[in-house]
Steps between C-alpha positions, in 0.01 A plus 500: 500500500665374180827311530649209308575212737871420522609138523827587679299641790253209495209738447141372489253776581184430699194627309199310641298746711328224700834352599636847584198571724537162671869563573430846644219354712738230630763760591236733651737799530416796723602865498730476803719224352837508323494291182777397261416366155770315307463517123191722465514461120202672339361599843215243505536465879670835553199716422256328740774489767559876463125560519497368858716796609771270637865600463617297200859444386549354153812305400535477121810399302368586151591866438239546227225378729644707784472817291129440443443406865677817614257713297208314656639562850502877443129484580550271800682657797491167687712319237876485452698328224837326534668403171696203629561128484290338775768231535746761622284739698548549875148535639614611845695788350223581254228522767706608804414180686122554495270195484356446152283274287649355182309438177612384158434321174847345503680413176519122470867508402612654832224387739704264718806727556265794558309306766824416682607864471185651653494244783807677641260771619240273659521690832396818318236344273138475614395271216562425133260438213665368185390381160725207412514203270259237635768233502714720726210560740435123504856458623475780756183351651611136484535256790762242601464171316410659168717550192447878519650518851846653491722798575248762385216364717722457805649847487168672422318310775781559748458875451126527429155351506438427131147494355384453143208740440386421144621407152513735200468371140735608218231701319496749791834635369634672192695335352356174635770289667529129423449411868230529765550758774395517865463765767685411817500675839796485736478622860834505687499305827523709816751244629683218319304171481815301584826571681811514282852602607586680177295604196805464277559146625132406471485627141822319417364172640170526312677592177748215543241224542262621228783530252504119537131440567501153340760380749438388859587729790791270582653573159392865480675579827806282452800673655271736696299270729537123535228237526515481880463876537196510272342205683561676836232748396248224432535559126539208260821561299350291218234764431516741210506873584141559379369285788633735772307790649645836603554388861712205380719732294529735799607204719765398248621861485528514882696174497742639242552802724 
């Protein structure tokens, strides 16, 4: 499939057959499953996914690519194309509430907002396999006490078990990006790992402290929680936010409630 990559859509097309085969093997799709692929591009993953006989829904924003994909799908009764912006799509409405698996080579320029968008449907999602910038996956898989630990890791790990599968070099794409990529797998938790009173409040707290990550908790939470309140949880108010685990943030959120 010939198509000129467009910078405004952050397009880098996967062309390495060994990498493609390894991704499909990691996903291990079966005929009875419902799959959604975000940004199918030149159909590198689409064709082997269709070959499994699984019901496959494609979400593509580029109308030129969509036109070519639509012609390809004429020969594949198990595929359906949606010309749409994945950042705006309602997956429950699209799939009538059915459980599904999510796959995508996500554009680097919208990866983080797209991750937060799809996590809204974690109760409907079986698992997710994404190609992302390696630096982003490093952050998603990070642990407390490291510089990479922050809002992205906390929110991803609150919703899902996050596993890095393998790295992908730039030469596996056309055009080759200037960054390394990684394949990451996310499996939504059957029940939340920690108890929080309100997702909105929890997100607000995490965002608040990591917007000032160089400050101590005492200063990050000034006007929200005082030193005595933070200490009542057994948390040192002199710590920086990156030293706290998810349970500590949940405890602070419960105290705010």
